[in-house]
DSSP file (Angstrom, degrees, kcal/mol; ACC not computed):
  #  RESIDUE AA STRUCTURE BP1 BP2  ACC     N-H-->O    O-->H-N    N-H-->O    O-->H-N    TCO  KAPPA ALPHA  PHI   PSI    X-CA   Y-CA   Z-CA
    1    1 A M     >        0   0    0      0, 0.0     4,-2.6     0, 0.0     5,-0.2   0.000 360.0 360.0 360.0 -38.6    0.0    0.0    0.0
    2    2 A T  H  >  +     0   0    0      1,-0.2     4,-2.5     2,-0.2     5,-0.2   0.895 360.0  50.8 -62.1 -39.9    2.8    2.4    0.8
    3    3 A T  H  > S+     0   0    0      1,-0.2     4,-2.3     2,-0.2    -1,-0.2   0.924 111.4  47.5 -64.2 -44.1    4.3    1.9   -2.7
    4    4 A R  H  > S+     0   0    0      2,-0.2     4,-2.6     1,-0.2    -2,-0.2   0.907 111.5  51.5 -62.9 -41.7    0.9    2.6   -4.3
    5    5 A F  H  X S+     0   0    0     -4,-2.6     4,-2.5     1,-0.2    -2,-0.2   0.936 112.8  44.0 -60.8 -48.5    0.5    5.7   -2.2
    6    6 A F  H  X S+     0   0    0     -4,-2.5     4,-2.6     2,-0.2    -1,-0.2   0.861 112.9  52.4 -67.6 -34.9    3.9    7.1   -3.1
    7    7 A A  H  X S+     0   0    0     -4,-2.3     4,-2.3    -5,-0.2    -2,-0.2   0.925 112.0  45.7 -65.7 -43.5    3.4    6.2   -6.8
    8    8 A S  H  X S+     0   0    0     -4,-2.6     4,-2.5     2,-0.2    -2,-0.2   0.908 113.2  50.1 -64.2 -42.0    0.1    8.0   -6.8
    9    9 A L  H  X S+     0   0    0     -4,-2.5     4,-2.4     2,-0.2    -2,-0.2   0.915 111.2  48.5 -62.4 -44.1    1.5   11.0   -5.0
   10   10 A A  H  X S+     0   0    0     -4,-2.6     4,-2.5     2,-0.2    -2,-0.2   0.905 111.6  49.9 -63.4 -42.0    4.5   11.2   -7.4
   11   11 A L  H  X S+     0   0    0     -4,-2.3     4,-2.5     2,-0.2    -2,-0.2   0.909 111.1  49.4 -63.2 -42.4    2.1   11.0  -10.4
   12   12 A G  H  X S+     0   0    0     -4,-2.5     4,-2.5     2,-0.2    -2,-0.2   0.912 111.9  47.6 -62.8 -43.5   -0.1   13.8   -8.9
   13   13 A I  H  X S+     0   0    0     -4,-2.4     4,-2.6     2,-0.2    -2,-0.2   0.910 112.7  49.3 -64.7 -42.3    2.9   16.0   -8.3
   14   14 A A  H  X S+     0   0    0     -4,-2.5     4,-2.5     2,-0.2    -2,-0.2   0.914 111.9  48.5 -63.7 -43.0    4.3   15.4  -11.8
   15   15 A T  H  X S+     0   0    0     -4,-2.5     4,-2.5     2,-0.2    -2,-0.2   0.926 112.6  47.7 -63.4 -44.8    0.9   16.2  -13.3
   16   16 A F  H  X S+     0   0    0     -4,-2.5     4,-2.2     1,-0.2    -2,-0.2   0.911 111.7  51.3 -61.4 -42.6    0.5   19.4  -11.3
   17   17 A G  H  X S+     0   0    0     -4,-2.6     4,-1.9     1,-0.2    -2,-0.2   0.907 111.4  46.9 -62.1 -42.8    4.1   20.4  -12.3
   18   18 A L  H  X S+     0   0    0     -4,-2.5     4,-2.5     1,-0.2    -1,-0.2   0.902 111.7  50.2 -67.4 -40.2    3.4   19.8  -16.0
   19   19 A S  H  X S+     0   0    0     -4,-2.5     4,-2.3     1,-0.2    -1,-0.2   0.867 108.9  52.7 -67.3 -33.6    0.1   21.7  -15.8
   20   20 A A  H  X S+     0   0    0     -4,-2.2     4,-1.8     2,-0.2    -1,-0.2   0.905 110.1  48.2 -66.1 -40.4    1.8   24.6  -14.1
   21   21 A C  H  X S+     0   0    0     -4,-1.9     4,-2.0     2,-0.2    -2,-0.2   0.920 111.0  51.6 -63.4 -42.9    4.4   24.7  -16.9
   22   22 A D  H  X S+     0   0    0     -4,-2.5     4,-1.9     1,-0.2    -2,-0.2   0.918 110.1  46.9 -62.7 -44.9    1.7   24.6  -19.5
   23   23 A S  H  X S+     0   0    0     -4,-2.3     4,-2.2     1,-0.2    -1,-0.2   0.846 109.6  55.2 -68.3 -31.3   -0.2   27.5  -18.1
   24   24 A A  H  X S+     0   0    0     -4,-1.8     4,-2.1     2,-0.2    -1,-0.2   0.899 107.8  48.5 -66.3 -39.4    3.0   29.6  -17.7
   25   25 A S  H  X S+     0   0    0     -4,-2.0     4,-2.0     2,-0.2    -2,-0.2   0.888 110.7  51.0 -69.8 -36.5    3.8   29.2  -21.4
   26   26 A D  H  X S+     0   0    0     -4,-1.9     4,-2.2     2,-0.2    -2,-0.2   0.922 110.3  49.9 -61.9 -43.2    0.2   30.2  -22.4
   27   27 A E  H  X S+     0   0    0     -4,-2.2     4,-2.4     1,-0.2    -2,-0.2   0.893 108.9  51.9 -62.8 -39.9    0.5   33.2  -20.2
   28   28 A A  H  X S+     0   0    0     -4,-2.1     4,-1.8     1,-0.2    -1,-0.2   0.890 108.5  51.5 -64.5 -38.9    3.8   34.1  -21.8
   29   29 A E  H  X S+     0   0    0     -4,-2.0     4,-0.8     2,-0.2    -2,-0.2   0.926 111.3  46.5 -64.4 -44.3    2.3   33.8  -25.3
   30   30 A V  H >< S+     0   0    0     -4,-2.2     3,-0.8     1,-0.2    -2,-0.2   0.909 111.6  51.4 -64.0 -42.5   -0.6   36.1  -24.4
   31   31 A T  H 3< S+     0   0    0     -4,-2.4    -1,-0.2     1,-0.2    -2,-0.2   0.851 109.0  51.8 -62.8 -34.4    1.8   38.7  -22.8
   32   32 A A  H 3< S+     0   0    0     -4,-1.8    -1,-0.2    -5,-0.2    -2,-0.2   0.603  81.5 114.0 -81.0 -11.5    3.9   38.7  -25.9
   33   33 A A  S << S-     0   0    0     -3,-0.8     2,-0.1    -4,-0.8    -3,-0.0  -0.379  73.0-114.5 -64.4 133.5    1.0   39.4  -28.4
   34   34 A P        -     0   0    0      0, 0.0     3,-0.1     0, 0.0    -1,-0.1  -0.362  16.7-157.5 -69.6 148.0    1.4   42.8  -30.0
   35   35 A E        -     0   0    0      1,-0.5     2,-0.2    -2,-0.1    -2,-0.1   0.190  61.2 -68.9-107.3  14.2   -1.3   45.4  -29.2
   36   36 A G  S    S-     0   0    0    112,-0.1     2,-0.6     2,-0.0    -1,-0.5  -0.571  71.2 -47.6 121.1 173.5   -0.7   47.5  -32.4
   37   37 A V    >   -     0   0    0     -2,-0.2     3,-1.9    -3,-0.1     2,-0.1  -0.704  60.1-119.5 -85.0 120.8    2.0   49.7  -33.8
   38   38 A A  T 3  S+     0   0    0     -2,-0.6    31,-0.2     1,-0.3    29,-0.1  -0.372  96.8  15.5 -60.7 130.6    3.3   52.2  -31.2
   39   39 A G  T 3  S+     0   0    0      1,-0.2    27,-2.5    27,-0.1     2,-0.6   0.377  94.1 123.2  88.5  -4.0    2.7   55.7  -32.4
   40   40 A L  E <   -A   65   0A   0     -3,-1.9     2,-0.4    25,-0.2    -1,-0.2  -0.821  37.2-176.1 -96.5 123.4    0.2   54.8  -35.2
   41   41 A T  E     -A   64   0A   0     23,-3.0    23,-2.4    -2,-0.6     2,-0.5  -0.973   6.2-168.0-120.7 130.3   -3.2   56.5  -34.9
   42   42 A I  E     +A   63   0A   0     -2,-0.4     2,-0.3    21,-0.2    21,-0.2  -0.973  14.6 167.8-117.9 129.4   -6.1   55.8  -37.3
   43   43 A T  E     +A   62   0A   0     19,-2.6    19,-3.0    -2,-0.5   107,-0.0  -0.878  52.5  30.5-132.4 166.4   -9.2   58.0  -37.4
   44   44 A N  E    S-     0   0A   0     -2,-0.3     2,-0.2    17,-0.2    -1,-0.1   0.821  72.2-178.7  58.6  37.0  -12.2   58.5  -39.6
   45   45 A G  E     +     0   0A   0    106,-0.3   108,-2.2    16,-0.1     2,-0.3  -0.501   9.4 157.3 -72.1 131.9  -12.4   54.9  -40.7
   46   46 A R  E     -Ab  60 153A   0     14,-2.5    14,-3.0   106,-0.3     2,-0.5  -0.991  31.4-152.4-154.9 147.0  -15.1   54.1  -43.1
   47   47 A M  E     -Ab  59 154A   0    106,-3.1   108,-3.1    -2,-0.3     2,-0.6  -0.990  13.7-152.2-121.7 126.1  -16.0   51.5  -45.7
   48   48 A V  E     -Ab  58 155A   0     10,-3.0    10,-2.2    -2,-0.5   108,-0.2  -0.874  17.2-134.6-102.0 118.9  -18.3   52.5  -48.6
   49   49 A L        -     0   0    0    106,-3.1     8,-0.1    -2,-0.6     2,-0.1  -0.289  30.1 -97.1 -67.8 154.6  -20.2   49.6  -50.1
   50   50 A P        -     0   0    0      0, 0.0   107,-0.3     0, 0.0    -1,-0.1  -0.377  17.2-132.9 -72.8 152.4  -20.4   49.3  -53.9
   51   51 A A  S    S+     0   0    0      1,-0.2     2,-0.5   106,-0.1    -2,-0.1   0.793  98.7  47.3 -70.7 -28.3  -23.4   50.6  -55.8
   52   52 A V  S >  S-     0   0    0      4,-0.1     3,-1.9   105,-0.0    -1,-0.2  -0.965  96.6-114.4-118.7 125.2  -23.5   47.3  -57.7
   53   53 A N  T 3  S+     0   0    0     -2,-0.5    -2,-0.1     1,-0.2    -4,-0.0  -0.230 101.1  33.0 -54.7 142.7  -23.4   44.0  -55.8
   54   54 A G  T 3  S+     0   0    0      1,-0.4    71,-0.3    72,-0.2    -1,-0.2   0.213  94.3 107.8  94.0 -15.2  -20.3   42.0  -56.6
   55   55 A R  S <  S-     0   0    0     -3,-1.9    -1,-0.4     1,-0.1    71,-0.4  -0.515  79.2 -89.4 -87.9 163.2  -18.1   45.1  -57.1
   56   56 A P        -     0   0    0      0, 0.0     2,-0.3     0, 0.0    68,-0.2  -0.361  32.9-129.5 -73.1 152.8  -15.4   46.0  -54.5
   57   57 A A  E     - C   0 123A   0     66,-2.5    66,-2.6    -8,-0.1     2,-0.4  -0.678  22.6-125.1 -92.0 155.0  -16.1   48.3  -51.5
   58   58 A A  E     -AC  48 122A   0    -10,-2.2   -10,-3.0    -2,-0.3     2,-0.5  -0.843  16.1-153.8-105.0 140.8  -13.8   51.2  -50.8
   59   59 A V  E     +AC  47 121A   0     62,-2.7    62,-2.6    -2,-0.4     2,-0.3  -0.961  15.9 178.8-117.5 126.2  -12.0   51.7  -47.5
   60   60 A Y  E     +A   46   0A   0    -14,-3.0   -14,-2.5    -2,-0.5     2,-0.3  -0.918  10.4 143.8-125.9 150.9  -11.0   55.2  -46.4
   61   61 A F  E     - D   0 114A   0     53,-1.4    53,-3.5    -2,-0.3     2,-0.4  -0.966  42.6-110.5-171.7 166.4   -9.3   56.5  -43.2
   62   62 A D  E     -AD  43 113A   0    -19,-3.0   -19,-2.6    -2,-0.3     2,-0.4  -0.939  31.1-163.8-111.7 134.6   -6.8   59.0  -41.9
   63   63 A L  E     -AD  42 112A   0     49,-3.2    49,-2.6    -2,-0.4     2,-0.4  -0.951  10.2-179.0-122.9 134.9   -3.4   57.8  -40.6
   64   64 A A  E     -AD  41 111A   0    -23,-2.4   -23,-3.0    -2,-0.4     2,-0.5  -1.000   8.5-163.1-132.1 135.1   -0.9   59.7  -38.4
   65   65 A Y  E     +A   40   0A   0     45,-2.7    44,-2.4    -2,-0.4    45,-0.4  -0.973  23.9 157.7-124.6 125.4    2.4   58.1  -37.4
   66   66 A D        +     0   0    0    -27,-2.5   -26,-0.1    -2,-0.5   -27,-0.1   0.040  34.6 131.7-129.4  23.5    4.5   59.5  -34.5
   67   67 A G        -     0   0    0    -28,-0.2    41,-0.1     2,-0.1   -28,-0.1  -0.342  59.3-130.8 -77.7 160.6    6.6   56.4  -33.7
   68   68 A D  S    S+     0   0    0     39,-0.1     2,-0.4     2,-0.1    40,-0.2   0.815  89.4  64.1 -80.2 -32.1   10.3   56.4  -33.3
   69   69 A D  S    S-     0   0    0    -31,-0.2    -2,-0.1    38,-0.1    -3,-0.0  -0.786  90.5-114.5 -96.9 134.9   11.0   53.4  -35.6
   70   70 A N        -     0   0    0     -2,-0.4     2,-0.3    37,-0.1    37,-0.2  -0.363  37.9-168.6 -61.9 144.7   10.2   53.6  -39.3
   71   71 A Q  E     -E  106   0A   0     35,-2.3    35,-3.5    -4,-0.1     2,-0.4  -0.873  15.3-146.6-131.4 163.8    7.4   51.2  -40.4
   72   72 A T  E     -E  105   0A   0     -2,-0.3    71,-2.4    33,-0.2     2,-0.6  -0.973  11.1-142.9-135.5 121.2    6.0   50.0  -43.7
   73   73 A V  E     +EF 104 142A   0     31,-3.0    31,-2.0    -2,-0.4    69,-0.3  -0.731  27.9 168.8 -78.3 122.4    2.4   49.1  -44.2
   74   74 A S  E     +     0   0A   0     67,-3.0     2,-0.3    -2,-0.6    68,-0.2   0.578  55.3   9.5-114.2 -13.3    2.5   46.1  -46.5
   75   75 A A  E     - F   0 141A   0     66,-1.5    66,-2.7    10,-0.1     2,-0.4  -0.990  54.8-142.3-161.0 163.2   -1.1   44.8  -46.5
   76   76 A I  E     - F   0 140A   0      8,-0.3     2,-0.4    -2,-0.3     8,-0.3  -0.984  11.2-164.7-131.9 143.5   -4.7   45.5  -45.5
   77   77 A Y  E     - F   0 139A   0     62,-2.5    62,-3.1    -2,-0.4     2,-0.5  -0.995   2.5-162.6-129.0 134.9   -7.3   43.1  -44.2
   78   78 A V  E >   - F   0 138A   0     -2,-0.4     3,-1.9    60,-0.2    60,-0.2  -0.975  23.4-125.1-121.4 120.2  -11.0   43.8  -44.0
   79   79 A E  T 3  S+     0   0    0     58,-2.8     3,-0.1    -2,-0.5     4,-0.0  -0.430  98.7  24.3 -61.1 127.1  -13.2   41.6  -41.8
   80   80 A G  T 3  S+     0   0    0      1,-0.3    47,-3.3    -2,-0.2     2,-0.4   0.478 101.6 102.2  94.2   3.7  -16.1   40.2  -43.9
   81   81 A A  E <  S-G  126   0A   0     -3,-1.9    -1,-0.3    45,-0.2    45,-0.2  -0.923  71.8-134.1-117.0 146.5  -14.2   40.5  -47.3
   82   82 A E  E    S-     0   0A   0     42,-1.6     2,-0.3    43,-0.8    43,-0.2   0.892  87.1 -17.1 -65.7 -38.1  -12.6   37.6  -49.1
   83   83 A N  E     -G  124   0A   0     41,-1.0    41,-3.0    -3,-0.1     2,-0.3  -0.976  62.6-157.0-158.1 167.3   -9.5   39.8  -49.7
   84   84 A A  E     -G  123   0A   0     -8,-0.3    -8,-0.3    -2,-0.3     2,-0.3  -0.978   8.3-179.0-147.1 156.3   -8.4   43.4  -49.7
   85   85 A M  E     -G  122   0A   0     37,-2.0    37,-2.9    -2,-0.3     2,-0.4  -0.974  26.8-112.8-152.0 163.2   -5.7   45.5  -51.2
   86   86 A M  E     +G  121   0A   0     15,-0.4    15,-2.6    -2,-0.3     2,-0.3  -0.813  34.8 176.5-101.7 143.0   -4.4   49.0  -51.2
   87   87 A H  E     -GH 120 100A   0     33,-3.1    33,-2.4    -2,-0.4     2,-0.3  -0.889  10.4-171.8-135.3 166.4   -4.5   51.2  -54.3
   88   88 A E  E     - H   0  99A   0     11,-2.3    11,-3.3    -2,-0.3     2,-0.4  -0.965  28.0-111.4-150.3 163.4   -3.7   54.8  -55.3
   89   89 A Y  E     + H   0  98A   0     -2,-0.3     2,-0.3     9,-0.2     9,-0.2  -0.840  45.0 156.4 -98.4 136.7   -4.3   56.9  -58.4
   90   90 A A  E     - H   0  97A   0      7,-2.6     7,-3.1    -2,-0.4     2,-0.4  -0.977  46.8 -91.8-152.4 161.0   -1.2   57.9  -60.4
   91   91 A E  E     + H   0  96A   0     -2,-0.3     2,-0.3     5,-0.2     5,-0.3  -0.657  48.8 163.6 -79.8 128.8   -0.4   59.0  -63.9
   92   92 A K  E >   + H   0  95A   0      3,-3.3     3,-1.1    -2,-0.4    -2,-0.0  -0.980  66.7   1.0-146.2 131.8    0.5   56.0  -66.2
   93   93 A D  T 3  S-     0   0    0     -2,-0.3     3,-0.1     1,-0.2    -1,-0.1   0.887 131.6 -57.7  54.7  41.1    0.7   56.1  -70.0
   94   94 A F  T 3  S+     0   0    0      1,-0.2     2,-0.3    -3,-0.0    -1,-0.2   0.676 122.9  85.2  65.2  22.4   -0.3   59.8  -69.9
   95   95 A K  E <  S-H   92   0A   0     -3,-1.1    -3,-3.3    -5,-0.1     2,-0.4  -0.990  84.6-102.4-146.6 155.8   -3.5   59.3  -68.0
   96   96 A V  E     +H   91   0A   0     -2,-0.3     2,-0.3    -5,-0.3    -5,-0.2  -0.650  49.5 169.3 -80.3 126.6   -4.5   59.0  -64.4
   97   97 A Q  E     -H   90   0A   0     -7,-3.1    -7,-2.6    -2,-0.4     2,-0.5  -0.935  40.0-106.8-136.1 156.4   -5.2   55.3  -63.4
   98   98 A M  E     +H   89   0A   0     -2,-0.3    -9,-0.2    -9,-0.2    20,-0.0  -0.741  45.2 177.4 -82.3 129.2   -5.7   53.3  -60.3
   99   99 A I  E     -H   88   0A   0    -11,-3.3   -11,-2.3    -2,-0.5     2,-0.1  -0.926  35.5 -88.9-130.9 156.0   -2.6   51.3  -59.5
  100  100 A P  E     -H   87   0A   0      0, 0.0     2,-0.8     0, 0.0   -13,-0.3  -0.370  28.5-142.4 -62.9 140.4   -1.7   48.9  -56.7
  101  101 A L        -     0   0    0    -15,-2.6   -15,-0.4     1,-0.2     3,-0.1  -0.894  17.5-172.4-101.9  99.8   -0.1   50.5  -53.7
  102  102 A E        -     0   0    0     -2,-0.8     2,-0.3     1,-0.2    -1,-0.2   0.849  62.9 -15.5 -66.4 -36.4    2.5   47.8  -52.8
  103  103 A S        -     0   0    0     -3,-0.1     2,-0.4     2,-0.0   -29,-0.2  -0.980  53.6-138.5-161.0 165.5    3.5   49.4  -49.5
  104  104 A L  E     -E   73   0A   0    -31,-2.0   -31,-3.0    -2,-0.3     2,-0.3  -0.959  20.3-141.1-136.1 115.3    3.4   52.7  -47.6
  105  105 A D  E     -E   72   0A   0     -2,-0.4     2,-0.5   -33,-0.2   -33,-0.2  -0.583  14.2-157.6 -78.4 134.7    6.4   53.9  -45.7
  106  106 A L  E     +E   71   0A   0    -35,-3.5   -35,-2.3    -2,-0.3     2,-0.3  -0.962  15.5 172.0-116.3 122.0    5.8   55.5  -42.3
  107  107 A T    >   -     0   0    0     -2,-0.5     3,-2.3   -37,-0.2   -42,-0.2  -0.886  49.4 -71.3-122.5 158.6    8.3   57.9  -40.7
  108  108 A K  T 3  S+     0   0    0     -2,-0.3   -42,-0.2     1,-0.3   -40,-0.1  -0.201 119.7  16.2 -52.3 128.5    7.8   60.0  -37.6
  109  109 A G  T 3  S+     0   0    0    -44,-2.4    -1,-0.3     1,-0.3   -43,-0.2   0.328  88.0 142.0  92.2  -6.1    5.4   62.9  -38.2
  110  110 A V    <   -     0   0    0     -3,-2.3   -45,-2.7   -45,-0.4     2,-0.4  -0.437  29.0-170.0 -73.0 142.1    3.8   61.5  -41.4
  111  111 A K  E     +D   64   0A   0    -47,-0.2     2,-0.4    -2,-0.1   -47,-0.2  -1.000   6.8 179.2-130.1 131.1    0.1   62.0  -42.0
  112  112 A V  E     -D   63   0A   0    -49,-2.6   -49,-3.2    -2,-0.4     2,-0.5  -0.997  15.4-152.6-135.7 135.3   -1.7   60.2  -44.8
  113  113 A S  E     -D   62   0A   0     -2,-0.4     2,-0.8   -51,-0.2     6,-0.5  -0.937   6.1-153.6-107.4 127.1   -5.3   60.3  -45.9
  114  114 A F  E     +D   61   0A   0    -53,-3.5   -53,-1.4    -2,-0.5     6,-0.2  -0.896  45.1 147.0 -92.0 110.1   -6.9   57.3  -47.6
  115  115 A E    >   -     0   0    0      4,-1.3     3,-2.1    -2,-0.8   -56,-0.1  -0.908  54.7 -67.1-146.1 163.2   -9.6   59.2  -49.5
  116  116 A P  T 3  S+     0   0    0      0, 0.0     3,-0.1     0, 0.0     4,-0.0  -0.308 121.0  19.1 -55.9 135.2  -11.6   59.2  -52.7
  117  117 A G  T 3  S+     0   0    0      1,-0.3     2,-0.1    -3,-0.0   -28,-0.1   0.466 127.3  50.2  83.0   2.2   -9.4   60.0  -55.7
  118  118 A G  S <  S-     0   0    0     -3,-2.1    -1,-0.3     1,-0.3    -4,-0.1  -0.358 107.8 -14.4-137.7-142.6   -6.2   59.1  -53.8
  119  119 A K  S    S+     0   0    0     -6,-0.5    -4,-1.3   -31,-0.2    -1,-0.3  -0.435  72.5 153.4 -66.5 143.6   -4.9   56.3  -51.7
  120  120 A H  E     - G   0  87A   0    -33,-2.4   -33,-3.1    -6,-0.2     2,-0.3  -0.983  40.8-114.3-164.0 161.6   -7.6   53.8  -50.6
  121  121 A G  E     -CG  59  86A   0    -62,-2.6   -62,-2.7    -2,-0.3     2,-0.4  -0.757  22.9-151.1 -98.3 152.4   -8.3   50.3  -49.7
  122  122 A M  E     -CG  58  85A   0    -37,-2.9   -37,-2.0    -2,-0.3     2,-0.6  -0.994   2.4-158.2-126.1 128.8  -10.4   47.9  -51.7
  123  123 A A  E     -CG  57  84A   0    -66,-2.6   -66,-2.5    -2,-0.4     3,-0.4  -0.924  14.1-152.6-108.0 119.0  -12.4   45.1  -50.2
  124  124 A M  E     + G   0  83A   0    -41,-3.0   -42,-1.6    -2,-0.6   -41,-1.0  -0.672  67.7   4.1 -95.9 144.8  -13.3   42.3  -52.6
  125  125 A S  E    S-     0   0A   0     -2,-0.3   -43,-0.8   -71,-0.3    -1,-0.2   0.945  81.7-157.5  50.3  61.9  -16.3   40.0  -52.3
  126  126 A V  E     - G   0  81A   0    -71,-0.4   -45,-0.2    -3,-0.4   -72,-0.2  -0.482  21.0-106.2 -72.6 136.0  -17.8   41.7  -49.3
  127  127 A S    >   -     0   0    0    -47,-3.3     3,-1.7    -2,-0.2    -1,-0.1  -0.325  18.1-129.8 -60.2 139.2  -20.2   39.6  -47.2
  128  128 A P  T 3  S+     0   0    0      0, 0.0    -1,-0.1     0, 0.0    -2,-0.1   0.665 105.0  73.9 -65.1 -14.1  -23.8   40.5  -47.6
  129  129 A E  T 3  S+     0   0    0    -49,-0.1     2,-0.7     2,-0.0    -2,-0.1   0.717  79.3  83.1 -70.8 -19.7  -23.9   40.5  -43.7
  130  130 A L    <   +     0   0    0     -3,-1.7     2,-0.3   -50,-0.2     6,-0.1  -0.769  66.0 166.9 -85.6 119.3  -22.0   43.8  -43.9
  131  131 A S    >   -     0   0    0     -2,-0.7     3,-2.2     4,-0.1    23,-0.2  -0.915  42.8 -75.9-135.5 160.1  -24.6   46.6  -44.4
  132  132 A A  T 3  S+     0   0    0     -2,-0.3    23,-0.2     1,-0.3     3,-0.1  -0.217 117.3  31.1 -54.3 138.0  -24.8   50.3  -44.3
  133  133 A G  T 3  S+     0   0    0     21,-2.9    -1,-0.3     1,-0.3    22,-0.1   0.216 104.0  97.9  94.4 -13.0  -25.0   51.6  -40.7
  134  134 A G    <   -     0   0    0     -3,-2.2    20,-2.8    20,-0.1    -1,-0.3  -0.110  66.0-124.6 -91.8-166.7  -22.9   48.7  -39.4
  135  135 A K  E     - I   0 153A   0     18,-0.2     2,-0.3    -3,-0.1    18,-0.2  -0.961  18.6-174.2-139.5 155.4  -19.3   48.4  -38.6
  136  136 A T  E     - I   0 152A   0     16,-2.0    16,-3.2    -2,-0.3     2,-0.4  -0.957  27.5-110.5-143.4 163.3  -16.4   46.2  -39.6
  137  137 A E  E     - I   0 151A   0     -2,-0.3   -58,-2.8    14,-0.2     2,-0.4  -0.806  24.5-164.9 -99.4 138.3  -12.7   45.8  -38.5
  138  138 A V  E     -FI  78 150A   0     12,-3.0    12,-2.8    -2,-0.4     2,-0.5  -0.976   5.2-160.5-120.1 133.8   -9.9   46.8  -40.8
  139  139 A T  E     -FI  77 149A   0    -62,-3.1   -62,-2.5    -2,-0.4     2,-0.5  -0.964   6.9-154.2-119.8 128.2   -6.3   45.7  -40.0
  140  140 A L  E     -FI  76 148A   0      8,-3.0     8,-2.0    -2,-0.5     2,-0.5  -0.880  16.1-152.7 -96.4 129.6   -3.2   47.3  -41.4
  141  141 A I  E     -FI  75 147A   0    -66,-2.7   -67,-3.0    -2,-0.5   -66,-1.5  -0.903   5.8-144.4-110.3 126.0   -0.3   44.8  -41.5
  142  142 A M  E >   -F   73   0A   0      4,-3.2     3,-1.9    -2,-0.5   -69,-0.2  -0.426  26.3-111.0 -84.7 160.9    3.3   46.0  -41.3
  143  143 A A  T 3  S+     0   0    0    -71,-2.4   -70,-0.1     1,-0.3    -1,-0.1   0.801 119.7  55.4 -60.2 -29.9    6.2   44.5  -43.2
  144  144 A D  T 3  S-     0   0    0    -72,-0.2    -1,-0.3     2,-0.1     3,-0.1   0.419 123.3-104.7 -85.6   3.3    7.6   43.2  -39.8
  145  145 A G  S <  S+     0   0    0     -3,-1.9    -2,-0.1     1,-0.3    -1,-0.0   0.251  77.7 133.4  95.2 -12.5    4.3   41.4  -39.1
  146  146 A D        -     0   0    0     -5,-0.1    -4,-3.2     1,-0.0    -1,-0.3  -0.329  39.4-156.3 -67.9 157.0    3.0   43.8  -36.5
  147  147 A K  E     - I   0 141A   0     -6,-0.2     2,-0.4    -3,-0.1    -6,-0.2  -0.963  18.6-161.9-138.3 150.7   -0.7   44.8  -37.0
  148  148 A T  E     - I   0 140A   0     -8,-2.0    -8,-3.0    -2,-0.3     2,-0.4  -0.995  14.6-162.4-131.6 129.6   -3.0   47.6  -36.0
  149  149 A T  E     + I   0 139A   0     -2,-0.4     2,-0.3   -10,-0.2   -10,-0.2  -0.897  10.9 174.8-114.1 140.4   -6.8   47.2  -36.2
  150  150 A F  E     - I   0 138A   0    -12,-2.8   -12,-3.0    -2,-0.4     2,-0.4  -0.938  31.7-108.4-138.5 162.5   -9.4   49.9  -36.3
  151  151 A V  E     - I   0 137A   0     -2,-0.3     2,-0.4   -14,-0.2  -106,-0.3  -0.768  28.6-160.6 -94.6 134.4  -13.2   50.0  -36.6
  152  152 A A  E     - I   0 136A   0    -16,-3.2   -16,-2.0    -2,-0.4  -106,-0.3  -0.957  16.5-129.2-116.1 131.5  -14.7   51.4  -39.9
  153  153 A D  E     -bI  46 135A   0   -108,-2.2  -106,-3.1    -2,-0.4     2,-0.5  -0.562  26.0-128.6 -71.7 139.7  -18.3   52.6  -40.2
  154  154 A I  E     -b   47   0A   0    -20,-2.8   -21,-2.9    -2,-0.2     2,-0.3  -0.822  30.4-177.2 -96.8 128.1  -20.1   51.0  -43.1
  155  155 A K  E     -b   48   0A   0   -108,-3.1  -106,-3.1    -2,-0.5     2,-0.1  -0.851  25.5-113.9-121.4 155.8  -21.7   53.4  -45.5
  156  156 A S    >   -     0   0    0     -2,-0.3     3,-1.7  -108,-0.2  -105,-0.1  -0.440  39.5 -99.8 -83.2 166.0  -23.9   52.9  -48.6
  157  157 A A  T 3  S+     0   0    0   -107,-0.3  -106,-0.1     1,-0.3    -1,-0.1   0.799 121.5  50.1 -57.5 -32.2  -22.6   54.0  -52.0
  158  158 A G  T 3  S+     0   0    0      2,-0.1    -1,-0.3  -107,-0.0     3,-0.1   0.546  89.1 104.0 -86.8  -6.6  -24.6   57.3  -52.0
  159  159 A D  S <  S-     0   0    0     -3,-1.7     2,-0.1     1,-0.1    -4,-0.1  -0.282  87.0 -85.8 -72.9 160.0  -23.5   58.4  -48.5
  160  160 A E              0   0    0      1,-0.1    -1,-0.1    -2,-0.0    -2,-0.1  -0.423 360.0 360.0 -62.1 137.3  -21.0   61.2  -47.9
  161  161 A R              0   0    0     -2,-0.1    -1,-0.1    -3,-0.1    -2,-0.1   0.447 360.0 360.0 -94.9 360.0  -17.5   59.7  -48.1
């Protein structure tokens, strides 16, 4: 009986020890998760739904960066869209055209507006569950993998942008 008692006690201590290690590693992972890009402020977030179903929605916002380390926005993600990308208007072949915006460099003090006729996000294949008057989350993804998420008001095609 003594052998069984000590074996059970040892098993219990080992199990407790392993579970304590496991919870400590989970806690460390949560603590290490980024909370956004330091110094990056996003305001006036809005997504304008397309006038015709099946067309992309436009994403607009104002960005200000006051961080100490230079950053590069390399991608955009819109909750409720199959995919999203950044675009801008520029002159190409002697006419103004919409072209992909591959990245956006952020240096201390920079302010950028994503607005109609300029830089903007495009959300493709938007879920029908997203409707005017609602909200969705937009995430800017940095080249180093850090992310900042903000809430965008959803507007219909005819609303003020």
